[in-house]
ROSE-4610 file (N, C-alpha, C; in Angstrom, 1 decimal, always signed):
// ROSE-4610
residu = [M/M/M/S/S/S/I/I/I/R/R/R/I/I/I/G/G/G/D/D/D/I/I/I/A/A/A/P/P/P/N/N/N/F/F/F/H/H/H/A/A/A/E/E/E/T/T/T/T/T/T/N/N/N/G/G/G/P/P/P/I/I/I/D/D/D/F/F/F/H/H/H/D/D/D/W/W/W/I/I/I/G/G/G/S/S/S/S/S/S/W/W/W/V/V/V/F/F/F/F/F/F/F/F/F/S/S/S/H/H/H/P/P/P/A/A/A/D/D/D/F/F/F/T/T/T/P/P/P/V/V/V/C/C/C/T/T/T/T/T/T/E/E/E/M/M/M/G/G/G/R/R/R/T/T/T/S/S/S/Q/Q/Q/L/L/L/S/S/S/D/D/D/Q/Q/Q/F/F/F/E/E/E/A/A/A/R/R/R/N/N/N/V/V/V/K/K/K/P/P/P/I/I/I/G/G/G/L/L/L/S/S/S/T/T/T/D/D/D/T/T/T/V/V/V/E/E/E/E/E/E/H/H/H/K/K/K/T/T/T/W/W/W/V/V/V/L/L/L/D/D/D/V/V/V/N/N/N/D/D/D/T/T/T/Q/Q/Q/N/N/N/T/T/T/T/T/T/L/L/L/T/T/T/F/F/F/P/P/P/I/I/I/V/V/V/A/A/A/D/D/D/K/K/K/D/D/D/L/L/L/K/K/K/V/V/V/S/S/S/E/E/E/L/L/L/Y/Y/Y/G/G/G/M/M/M/I/I/I/H/H/H/P/P/P/N/N/N/E/E/E/S/S/S/T/T/T/T/T/T/A/A/A/A/A/A/V/V/V/R/R/R/S/S/S/V/V/V/F/F/F/I/I/I/I/I/I/D/D/D/P/P/P/D/D/D/K/K/K/K/K/K/V/V/V/R/R/R/L/L/L/T/T/T/L/L/L/T/T/T/Y/Y/Y/P/P/P/M/M/M/N/N/N/V/V/V/G/G/G/R/R/R/N/N/N/F/F/F/D/D/D/E/E/E/I/I/I/I/I/I/R/R/R/V/V/V/I/I/I/D/D/D/A/A/A/L/L/L/Q/Q/Q/L/L/L/G/G/G/D/D/D/A/A/A/E/E/E/K/K/K/I/I/I/A/A/A/T/T/T/P/P/P/A/A/A/D/D/D/W/W/W/R/R/R/P/P/P/G/G/G/G/G/G/K/K/K/V/V/V/I/I/I/I/I/I/P/P/P/P/P/P/S/S/S/I/I/I/S/S/S/N/N/N/E/E/E/Q/Q/Q/A/A/A/K/K/K/D/D/D/I/I/I/F/F/F/P/P/P/Q/Q/Q/G/G/G/W/W/W/D/D/D/E/E/E/I/I/I/R/R/R/P/P/P/Y/Y/Y/L/L/L/R/R/R/V/V/V/T/T/T/D/D/D/V/V/V/N/N/N/Q/Q/Q/A/A/A]
num = [1/1/1/2/2/2/3/3/3/4/4/4/5/5/5/6/6/6/7/7/7/8/8/8/9/9/9/10/10/10/11/11/11/12/12/12/13/13/13/14/14/14/15/15/15/16/16/16/17/17/17/18/18/18/19/19/19/20/20/20/21/21/21/22/22/22/23/23/23/24/24/24/25/25/25/26/26/26/27/27/27/28/28/28/29/29/29/30/30/30/31/31/31/32/32/32/33/33/33/34/34/34/35/35/35/36/36/36/37/37/37/38/38/38/39/39/39/40/40/40/41/41/41/42/42/42/43/43/43/44/44/44/45/45/45/46/46/46/47/47/47/48/48/48/49/49/49/50/50/50/51/51/51/52/52/52/53/53/53/54/54/54/55/55/55/56/56/56/57/57/57/58/58/58/59/59/59/60/60/60/61/61/61/62/62/62/63/63/63/64/64/64/65/65/65/66/66/66/67/67/67/68/68/68/69/69/69/70/70/70/71/71/71/72/72/72/73/73/73/74/74/74/75/75/75/76/76/76/77/77/77/78/78/78/79/79/79/80/80/80/81/81/81/82/82/82/83/83/83/84/84/84/85/85/85/86/86/86/87/87/87/88/88/88/89/89/89/90/90/90/91/91/91/92/92/92/93/93/93/94/94/94/95/95/95/96/96/96/97/97/97/98/98/98/99/99/99/100/100/100/101/101/101/102/102/102/103/103/103/104/104/104/105/105/105/106/106/106/107/107/107/108/108/108/109/109/109/110/110/110/111/111/111/112/112/112/113/113/113/114/114/114/115/115/115/116/116/116/117/117/117/118/118/118/119/119/119/120/120/120/121/121/121/122/122/122/123/123/123/124/124/124/125/125/125/126/126/126/127/127/127/128/128/128/129/129/129/130/130/130/131/131/131/132/132/132/133/133/133/134/134/134/135/135/135/136/136/136/137/137/137/138/138/138/139/139/139/140/140/140/141/141/141/142/142/142/143/143/143/144/144/144/145/145/145/146/146/146/147/147/147/148/148/148/149/149/149/150/150/150/151/151/151/152/152/152/153/153/153/154/154/154/155/155/155/156/156/156/157/157/157/158/158/158/159/159/159/160/160/160/161/161/161/162/162/162/163/163/163/164/164/164/165/165/165/166/166/166/167/167/167/168/168/168/169/169/169/170/170/170/171/171/171/172/172/172/173/173/173/174/174/174/175/175/175/176/176/176/177/177/177/178/178/178/179/179/179/180/180/180/181/181/181/182/182/182/183/183/183/184/184/184/185/185/185/186/186/186/187/187/187/188/188/188/189/189/189/190/190/190/191/191/191/192/192/192/193/193/193/194/194/194/195/195/195/196/196/196/197/197/197/198/198/198/199/199/199/200/200/200/201/201/201/202/202/202/203/203/203/204/204/204/205/205/205/206/206/206/207/207/207/208/208/208/209/209/209/210/210/210/211/211/211]
x = [-89.8/-88.9/-88.4/-87.7/-87.1/-85.4/-84.4/-83.1/-82.3/-81.2/-80.3/-79.6/-78.6/-77.1/-76.3/-75.6/-74.8/-75.8/-76.8/-77.1/-76.4/-76.9/-76.7/-77.6/-77.4/-78.6/-78.9/-80.3/-80.9/-80.2/-80.2/-80.0/-81.1/-80.6/-81.9/-81.7/-82.7/-82.6/-83.3/-83.1/-83.6/-83.0/-83.9/-84.0/-83.1/-82.2/-81.5/-81.7/-81.6/-80.7/-79.4/-78.6/-77.8/-77.8/-78.9/-79.3/-80.4/-79.3/-80.2/-78.8/-79.6/-78.0/-78.5/-77.9/-77.6/-77.1/-77.8/-77.2/-76.0/-75.7/-74.7/-73.5/-73.7/-72.4/-72.2/-73.3/-72.6/-72.3/-71.9/-72.1/-69.9/-69.7/-68.2/-67.4/-66.4/-65.6/-65.0/-66.9/-66.8/-67.7/-67.8/-68.8/-69.9/-71.1/-72.7/-73.2/-73.3/-74.7/-76.0/-76.6/-78.3/-79.2/-80.0/-81.0/-81.7/-83.7/-84.8/-85.1/-85.8/-86.7/-88.5/-89.1/-90.6/-91.5/-90.4/-90.9/-90.0/-90.1/-89.9/-90.0/-88.8/-90.1/-90.2/-89.6/-90.4/-89.5/-89.4/-88.8/-87.4/-87.6/-86.2/-85.7/-86.3/-85.3/-84.9/-85.2/-84.2/-82.9/-83.1/-82.0/-80.8/-81.6/-80.8/-80.1/-81.2/-80.0/-78.8/-79.3/-78.0/-77.1/-77.7/-76.1/-75.4/-76.0/-74.9/-74.0/-74.8/-74.3/-73.1/-72.9/-72.4/-70.7/-70.9/-70.2/-69.8/-69.5/-68.8/-67.7/-67.1/-65.5/-65.4/-66.0/-65.5/-66.3/-67.0/-68.0/-66.7/-66.0/-65.0/-63.7/-63.7/-62.4/-62.4/-63.4/-64.0/-64.2/-64.6/-64.4/-66.0/-66.8/-68.3/-68.7/-69.4/-71.0/-72.1/-72.9/-74.1/-74.7/-76.4/-77.6/-78.5/-80.1/-80.6/-82.1/-83.2/-84.5/-85.4/-86.0/-87.7/-88.5/-89.5/-90.9/-91.5/-90.5/-90.9/-90.5/-90.8/-90.3/-88.8/-88.0/-87.0/-86.7/-88.0/-88.2/-88.4/-89.1/-89.8/-87.7/-87.5/-86.3/-85.7/-85.1/-83.9/-85.0/-85.8/-86.6/-85.9/-86.0/-85.8/-84.7/-84.1/-82.8/-82.0/-82.2/-82.2/-82.5/-83.8/-84.2/-83.3/-83.0/-81.6/-80.7/-80.1/-79.2/-79.4/-80.1/-80.6/-80.3/-81.1/-81.6/-80.5/-79.2/-78.3/-76.6/-76.8/-75.5/-74.9/-75.1/-74.0/-75.0/-73.7/-74.1/-74.3/-75.6/-75.8/-75.3/-74.5/-74.3/-74.5/-74.9/-74.9/-76.4/-76.6/-77.7/-79.2/-80.1/-81.6/-82.2/-82.8/-83.3/-84.8/-85.4/-86.8/-88.0/-88.5/-88.9/-90.9/-91.3/-92.9/-94.1/-93.1/-94.1/-93.9/-92.9/-92.3/-91.8/-90.9/-90.7/-89.3/-88.6/-87.4/-88.0/-88.7/-88.8/-89.4/-90.5/-90.7/-89.8/-89.0/-87.7/-86.8/-86.5/-85.9/-86.6/-87.5/-88.8/-88.9/-89.4/-89.0/-90.3/-91.4/-92.8/-93.1/-93.2/-93.9/-95.3/-96.5/-97.9/-98.3/-98.0/-98.2/-98.5/-97.1/-96.8/-97.4/-97.1/-97.6/-97.7/-98.6/-98.7/-97.5/-97.5/-97.0/-95.7/-95.6/-93.8/-93.5/-91.9/-90.6/-90.0/-90.3/-89.8/-88.6/-87.4/-85.9/-84.8/-85.4/-84.3/-82.7/-81.7/-80.3/-79.7/-79.3/-78.4/-77.2/-75.8/-74.6/-74.1/-73.6/-73.1/-71.6/-71.3/-69.9/-69.2/-68.1/-67.7/-68.5/-68.3/-68.9/-70.2/-71.1/-72.6/-73.0/-73.1/-73.1/-73.7/-75.0/-75.8/-74.7/-74.0/-72.9/-74.3/-75.3/-75.3/-77.2/-77.9/-79.6/-80.4/-80.1/-81.2/-82.4/-83.7/-84.9/-85.3/-85.4/-85.6/-87.8/-88.0/-89.4/-89.5/-90.3/-90.2/-89.6/-90.6/-90.4/-88.8/-88.0/-86.8/-85.6/-85.0/-83.6/-82.7/-81.9/-80.8/-79.4/-79.1/-78.2/-76.3/-76.0/-74.7/-73.5/-73.7/-72.1/-72.0/-73.4/-73.2/-72.9/-73.6/-73.2/-71.5/-71.6/-70.1/-69.3/-69.3/-69.0/-68.8/-70.2/-70.2/-69.3/-69.4/-68.6/-66.9/-66.6/-65.0/-65.1/-65.9/-65.7/-66.0/-66.9/-67.0/-65.4/-65.0/-63.6/-62.5/-62.3/-61.3/-61.6/-62.9/-62.9/-62.4/-62.7/-62.2/-61.2/-60.4/-58.6/-58.0/-58.6/-57.4/-58.1/-59.4/-59.6/-60.2/-60.5/-61.2/-62.2/-63.3/-64.4/-64.2/-65.5/-65.6/-66.1/-65.8/-66.3/-67.9/-69.1/-69.8/-69.2/-69.9/-69.4/-68.4/-67.3/-66.1/-66.1/-65.3/-64.3/-63.3/-62.7/-61.3/-60.8/-58.9/-58.8/-58.6/-60.1/-60.2/-59.8/-59.6/-59.5/-60.3/-59.5/-60.5/-60.8/-61.0/-61.5/-61.1/-60.3/-59.4/-60.7/-61.5/-62.7/-62.6/-63.3/-63.1/-62.6/-63.3/-62.8/-60.8/-60.6/-58.8/-58.7/-57.8/-57.1/-55.6/-54.9/-54.0/-52.9/-53.1/-51.8/-51.8/-53.4/-53.0/-52.4/-53.4/-53.5/-51.8/-51.2/-49.6/-49.1/-48.8/-49.3/-49.9/-51.3/-52.0/-52.0/-51.6/-51.4/-50.5/-49.0/-48.1/-47.2/-48.8/-48.0/-48.9/-49.7/-50.0/-51.2/-52.2/-53.3/-53.4/-54.4/-54.7/-56.1/-55.7/-56.9/-57.5/-58.9/-60.0/-60.4/-60.8/-61.2/-60.8/-60.6/-60.1/-61.0/-62.5/-63.4/-63.3/-62.4/-62.6/-61.0/-60.8/-58.8/-59.1/-58.2/-58.5/-57.1/-57.2/-55.4/-56.5/-54.5/-54.7/-54.1/-54.8/-54.1/-54.3/-53.4/-53.7/-54.3/-54.7/-56.1/-56.1/-54.9/-54.8/-55.5]
y = [-227.6/-228.3/-228.1/-229.4/-230.1/-229.6/-229.1/-228.5/-230.0/-230.2/-231.1/-231.1/-231.5/-230.6/-231.9/-231.2/-231.6/-231.4/-231.4/-231.1/-229.9/-229.4/-228.1/-227.3/-226.6/-225.1/-224.8/-225.1/-225.0/-223.1/-223.3/-222.0/-220.6/-219.9/-218.9/-217.5/-216.7/-215.7/-214.9/-213.9/-212.8/-211.4/-210.2/-209.2/-208.8/-207.6/-207.8/-206.2/-205.7/-204.1/-203.8/-205.0/-205.1/-204.6/-204.9/-205.7/-207.1/-207.3/-209.1/-209.6/-210.9/-211.7/-213.5/-214.0/-215.3/-216.1/-216.9/-217.1/-217.2/-219.1/-219.6/-219.0/-217.7/-217.0/-215.9/-215.9/-214.8/-215.6/-216.7/-217.6/-217.5/-217.6/-217.8/-218.7/-218.0/-218.6/-218.3/-218.1/-217.8/-218.7/-218.5/-219.3/-218.0/-218.1/-217.9/-217.5/-216.9/-216.9/-216.1/-217.3/-217.1/-217.3/-215.8/-215.9/-215.2/-215.4/-215.2/-214.3/-213.4/-212.5/-212.5/-212.0/-212.4/-211.3/-210.0/-208.5/-207.3/-206.6/-205.4/-204.2/-203.0/-202.5/-203.3/-204.8/-204.8/-205.3/-205.0/-204.6/-205.6/-207.1/-208.3/-208.0/-207.8/-208.4/-206.9/-205.6/-204.3/-204.8/-205.2/-205.3/-206.7/-207.5/-208.7/-208.0/-207.2/-207.3/-205.8/-205.1/-204.1/-205.2/-206.2/-206.9/-207.4/-208.2/-208.5/-207.5/-206.3/-205.8/-205.3/-204.9/-204.4/-205.4/-207.0/-207.9/-207.5/-207.2/-207.5/-208.0/-207.1/-207.3/-208.4/-209.2/-210.4/-211.3/-211.0/-211.9/-212.1/-210.7/-210.2/-211.4/-211.3/-212.0/-213.7/-213.9/-215.7/-215.2/-214.8/-215.1/-215.8/-214.5/-215.3/-214.1/-214.1/-213.5/-213.2/-212.2/-212.4/-211.9/-212.4/-212.2/-212.4/-211.6/-211.3/-212.1/-211.8/-212.2/-212.1/-210.8/-210.3/-211.0/-211.2/-211.1/-209.5/-208.8/-207.6/-206.9/-206.0/-205.7/-204.6/-205.0/-203.7/-202.4/-201.7/-200.4/-200.1/-201.4/-201.3/-201.8/-202.9/-203.1/-201.8/-201.5/-199.7/-199.0/-198.6/-197.9/-198.0/-199.3/-200.2/-199.5/-200.2/-200.6/-198.6/-197.6/-196.3/-196.2/-196.7/-197.2/-198.0/-199.3/-199.6/-199.4/-198.4/-197.7/-196.8/-195.9/-194.4/-195.5/-196.8/-197.3/-197.8/-199.0/-199.4/-199.2/-197.9/-197.3/-198.1/-198.6/-198.9/-198.5/-199.2/-198.3/-200.3/-200.4/-202.2/-201.4/-202.7/-203.3/-204.1/-205.2/-206.4/-206.9/-207.5/-207.8/-208.3/-207.6/-208.3/-208.6/-209.6/-210.9/-210.2/-209.7/-209.3/-210.6/-210.7/-211.9/-212.0/-211.1/-210.4/-211.8/-212.7/-213.4/-215.0/-214.8/-216.6/-217.4/-217.2/-218.2/-218.5/-217.6/-218.1/-218.7/-218.0/-218.7/-220.2/-220.2/-221.7/-223.0/-222.2/-223.1/-223.7/-223.0/-222.8/-223.4/-223.9/-224.0/-223.1/-221.5/-220.9/-220.3/-220.7/-220.6/-221.8/-221.4/-222.7/-222.3/-223.0/-222.4/-222.3/-222.8/-222.9/-221.6/-221.2/-219.8/-218.7/-218.9/-217.8/-218.2/-217.9/-218.4/-217.6/-216.3/-215.1/-214.7/-214.9/-214.6/-215.5/-215.3/-216.6/-216.4/-217.0/-218.0/-217.6/-217.3/-216.6/-218.1/-218.4/-219.4/-219.1/-219.9/-219.8/-220.6/-221.1/-221.6/-221.4/-221.8/-221.6/-223.0/-221.6/-222.2/-222.8/-223.8/-223.8/-223.3/-222.9/-222.3/-223.8/-224.7/-226.0/-226.0/-224.7/-224.5/-225.5/-225.9/-227.5/-226.3/-226.7/-226.8/-227.5/-226.6/-227.3/-226.8/-226.3/-225.5/-225.3/-225.8/-224.9/-224.7/-223.4/-223.4/-222.7/-222.8/-222.2/-221.7/-220.6/-220.2/-219.0/-219.2/-218.0/-217.0/-216.4/-215.7/-214.1/-214.4/-213.5/-213.8/-214.7/-214.5/-214.5/-213.1/-212.6/-213.9/-214.0/-214.7/-214.4/-215.5/-215.7/-215.5/-214.4/-214.1/-215.0/-214.9/-215.3/-216.9/-216.8/-218.8/-218.7/-218.3/-218.0/-218.1/-216.8/-216.9/-217.7/-218.6/-219.9/-221.0/-220.9/-222.5/-222.6/-221.2/-221.0/-221.1/-220.8/-221.2/-222.2/-223.5/-224.4/-225.5/-225.2/-225.4/-225.4/-224.4/-224.1/-224.2/-224.5/-225.4/-226.5/-227.2/-228.9/-229.4/-228.5/-228.8/-228.5/-227.7/-227.2/-228.4/-228.4/-229.3/-230.8/-231.4/-232.7/-233.4/-232.6/-232.3/-232.7/-232.5/-231.8/-231.4/-230.5/-229.6/-230.0/-230.5/-230.8/-229.7/-230.0/-229.0/-227.8/-226.6/-225.6/-225.3/-225.8/-225.1/-223.6/-222.9/-221.9/-221.8/-220.7/-221.0/-220.9/-221.4/-221.7/-222.9/-224.0/-225.0/-225.9/-226.9/-228.8/-228.8/-229.2/-230.4/-232.1/-232.4/-233.6/-234.9/-235.3/-236.6/-237.2/-237.0/-238.2/-239.7/-240.6/-242.2/-242.5/-241.6/-242.3/-242.5/-241.4/-241.3/-242.3/-243.7/-243.9/-244.2/-244.3/-243.6/-243.6/-244.9/-244.5/-243.1/-243.4/-241.9/-241.1/-240.3/-239.5/-239.6/-240.2/-240.1/-238.9/-239.4/-238.4/-236.9/-236.9/-235.9/-234.8/-235.3/-234.7/-235.2/-234.2/-234.9/-234.6/-233.4/-232.5/-233.5/-234.6/-235.7/-235.6/-236.5/-236.2/-236.9/-236.4/-237.1/-238.5/-239.8/-240.6/-240.9/-240.0/-240.6/-241.1/-242.0/-243.1/-243.5/-244.7/-244.9/-243.9/-243.8/-243.3/-241.7/-241.1/-240.1/-239.5/-238.8/-238.2/-236.7/-235.5/-234.7/-234.3/-233.0/-232.6/-230.8/-230.4/-228.9/-228.5/-228.1/-227.5/-225.6/-226.1/-223.8/-223.3/-222.7/-222.0/-220.3/-220.4/-218.8/-218.4]
z = [-26.4/-26.7/-25.1/-24.9/-23.8/-23.9/-23.7/-24.2/-22.9/-23.4/-22.2/-22.5/-21.3/-21.3/-22.4/-23.1/-24.0/-25.5/-25.6/-26.9/-27.8/-29.2/-29.4/-29.1/-29.0/-28.4/-30.3/-29.7/-31.3/-32.1/-32.8/-33.5/-33.9/-34.2/-34.5/-34.9/-35.7/-36.0/-35.2/-35.1/-34.5/-34.2/-34.5/-34.0/-32.8/-32.3/-31.2/-30.8/-30.1/-30.1/-30.1/-30.4/-31.7/-33.0/-33.5/-34.6/-34.6/-36.2/-36.3/-36.3/-35.6/-35.2/-36.6/-36.2/-36.5/-35.2/-34.6/-33.0/-32.6/-33.9/-34.1/-34.2/-35.6/-36.1/-35.4/-34.4/-33.4/-31.7/-32.1/-30.7/-31.2/-32.5/-32.7/-31.6/-31.5/-31.0/-29.6/-28.4/-27.4/-26.7/-25.3/-24.2/-24.1/-23.8/-24.1/-22.4/-22.1/-20.7/-21.7/-22.2/-22.7/-21.9/-21.3/-19.8/-20.4/-20.0/-20.5/-19.3/-19.9/-18.4/-19.2/-18.3/-18.2/-19.6/-18.3/-19.5/-19.3/-20.1/-19.8/-18.9/-18.4/-17.3/-16.3/-15.6/-14.2/-13.4/-12.6/-11.8/-11.1/-10.9/-10.8/-12.3/-13.4/-14.6/-14.8/-14.2/-14.3/-13.5/-12.3/-11.6/-12.4/-12.9/-13.6/-14.7/-15.4/-17.0/-16.2/-15.3/-14.8/-14.4/-13.6/-13.0/-13.6/-15.2/-16.0/-16.6/-17.3/-17.7/-16.9/-15.4/-14.5/-13.8/-15.2/-14.9/-16.3/-17.3/-18.4/-18.3/-17.7/-17.3/-17.2/-15.8/-15.8/-16.9/-17.2/-18.9/-19.7/-20.0/-21.0/-20.4/-19.7/-19.1/-18.9/-19.4/-19.7/-20.5/-21.6/-23.0/-23.1/-22.2/-22.0/-23.2/-23.3/-24.2/-24.1/-23.2/-22.0/-23.4/-23.0/-24.6/-23.9/-23.3/-23.1/-23.9/-23.3/-24.3/-23.3/-24.1/-23.6/-24.6/-24.2/-25.5/-25.2/-26.0/-26.0/-27.0/-27.8/-29.2/-29.1/-30.2/-30.0/-29.5/-30.1/-29.6/-28.4/-27.9/-25.8/-25.5/-25.9/-25.0/-25.3/-26.1/-25.9/-25.1/-25.1/-23.9/-22.7/-22.0/-21.5/-20.9/-21.4/-21.1/-20.9/-21.6/-20.6/-19.4/-18.9/-17.4/-16.5/-17.0/-16.4/-16.3/-17.3/-16.9/-16.2/-16.1/-15.1/-13.9/-13.3/-12.1/-11.3/-12.5/-12.1/-12.4/-12.3/-12.6/-13.6/-14.7/-16.2/-16.9/-17.7/-19.5/-20.4/-20.6/-20.5/-22.7/-22.7/-24.3/-24.6/-24.1/-24.8/-25.5/-26.4/-27.4/-26.1/-26.4/-25.9/-27.0/-26.9/-28.2/-28.1/-29.5/-29.2/-29.8/-29.2/-28.7/-29.1/-29.3/-28.8/-30.3/-30.7/-31.2/-30.4/-30.3/-29.1/-29.4/-30.8/-31.7/-30.6/-30.2/-29.5/-28.2/-27.9/-26.3/-26.4/-27.6/-27.6/-27.9/-28.8/-29.2/-27.6/-27.1/-25.7/-24.8/-24.9/-23.7/-22.6/-22.9/-21.9/-21.8/-22.2/-21.9/-20.6/-19.5/-19.0/-18.6/-19.5/-19.6/-18.1/-17.3/-16.0/-15.2/-15.6/-14.9/-16.1/-17.1/-18.5/-19.6/-20.5/-21.8/-22.9/-22.3/-23.0/-22.7/-21.5/-20.8/-20.5/-20.5/-20.5/-19.0/-18.3/-16.7/-17.1/-16.3/-16.0/-16.4/-17.5/-17.9/-18.2/-17.7/-18.1/-19.1/-19.9/-20.4/-20.9/-20.6/-20.5/-21.8/-23.3/-24.2/-23.9/-25.2/-25.1/-26.5/-26.7/-28.3/-29.5/-28.9/-29.8/-29.7/-29.4/-29.5/-28.7/-27.3/-27.1/-25.6/-25.0/-23.8/-22.7/-21.8/-21.2/-19.4/-19.3/-18.1/-18.1/-17.8/-17.8/-16.2/-16.5/-15.0/-14.9/-14.2/-14.5/-12.7/-12.7/-11.9/-12.5/-11.2/-11.1/-11.4/-11.7/-12.6/-10.8/-9.4/-8.6/-8.0/-8.4/-7.9/-8.9/-8.6/-8.9/-9.2/-10.2/-10.3/-9.4/-9.0/-8.2/-9.0/-9.6/-10.5/-9.8/-9.3/-8.2/-8.6/-8.8/-9.5/-10.7/-11.1/-12.5/-12.9/-12.0/-13.2/-12.3/-10.8/-10.8/-11.1/-12.0/-12.5/-14.3/-14.6/-15.7/-15.3/-14.2/-14.0/-13.9/-13.3/-12.8/-14.5/-15.0/-16.9/-17.4/-17.6/-18.1/-17.8/-16.3/-15.0/-15.8/-15.9/-16.0/-17.1/-18.0/-19.6/-19.8/-19.3/-19.2/-18.9/-17.5/-16.5/-16.5/-16.9/-16.5/-15.6/-14.7/-13.6/-13.0/-12.0/-12.2/-10.9/-9.8/-8.8/-8.1/-6.6/-5.3/-4.8/-4.2/-3.6/-3.3/-3.3/-3.1/-3.5/-4.8/-4.9/-5.6/-5.0/-5.6/-5.9/-7.2/-7.9/-6.2/-6.9/-6.0/-4.9/-4.7/-4.3/-4.6/-4.0/-3.8/-5.0/-6.4/-7.5/-7.4/-8.0/-7.8/-9.4/-9.3/-10.0/-10.7/-11.8/-12.2/-12.4/-11.2/-11.7/-12.7/-14.0/-15.2/-15.4/-14.3/-15.1/-14.1/-14.4/-13.7/-12.9/-11.3/-11.3/-12.0/-13.0/-13.6/-14.8/-14.8/-16.0/-15.1/-14.0/-12.9/-12.9/-12.6/-12.9/-13.6/-15.0/-16.0/-15.9/-15.5/-15.8/-14.7/-13.2/-12.5/-11.7/-12.1/-11.8/-9.6/-10.1/-8.2/-7.4/-7.5/-6.9/-6.5/-5.5/-5.2/-3.8/-3.0/-1.6/-2.1/-1.3/-1.9/-0.9/-0.8/+0.2/+0.5/-0.6/-1.0/-2.6/-3.0/-4.7/-5.7/-5.2/-6.4/-5.9/-4.8/-4.4/-3.9/-4.8/-4.8/-5.5/-4.7/-4.5/-4.9/-5.5/-5.9/-6.0/-6.4/-6.2/-7.9/-9.3/-10.4/-10.5/-11.5/-11.5/-12.2/-11.2/-11.6/-11.9/-12.5/-12.0/-13.7]
């Protein structure tokens, strides 16, 4: 199954390390960082689970719930979490989906047969409170994710929703933002009273409150 930006994230019921969940009910009114792993007790996955846990305060500040997945059982996940906590100096509390039967992995297109028929690649789905998929990323099994980029894109998505803006290449919080071409100059006067710099008629940059 191919899941595209703007799609409603498919719902599922699954066992996790924090008990059974209905995914849409679990999302509630939060954003979600849903990410998959090839297997428990593997080195790259261990560092990524640990990094997600270490960033728990940053996710919480952005109203984001992390949830992991790998194609192992709840019992295996729980034993692995002890290793994650010990080796990554953290206390992992977010849920990890057990997907031994590959149902969720197949539903979300996480199984790439030319890579593996039984292990999920490193998929990322950023999902908003309306259950819409806002970003997808796929990493190969031997490359760990860039968590700075994951936090950055969540900031960009949330700022864009709040301020009706787009963000330029390599944008970081506090940087200039772009007024979308769909907003006319007349409309922009009300939305951006602080004004803007018009580099081209289609390229207007401004500052917004990014507190």
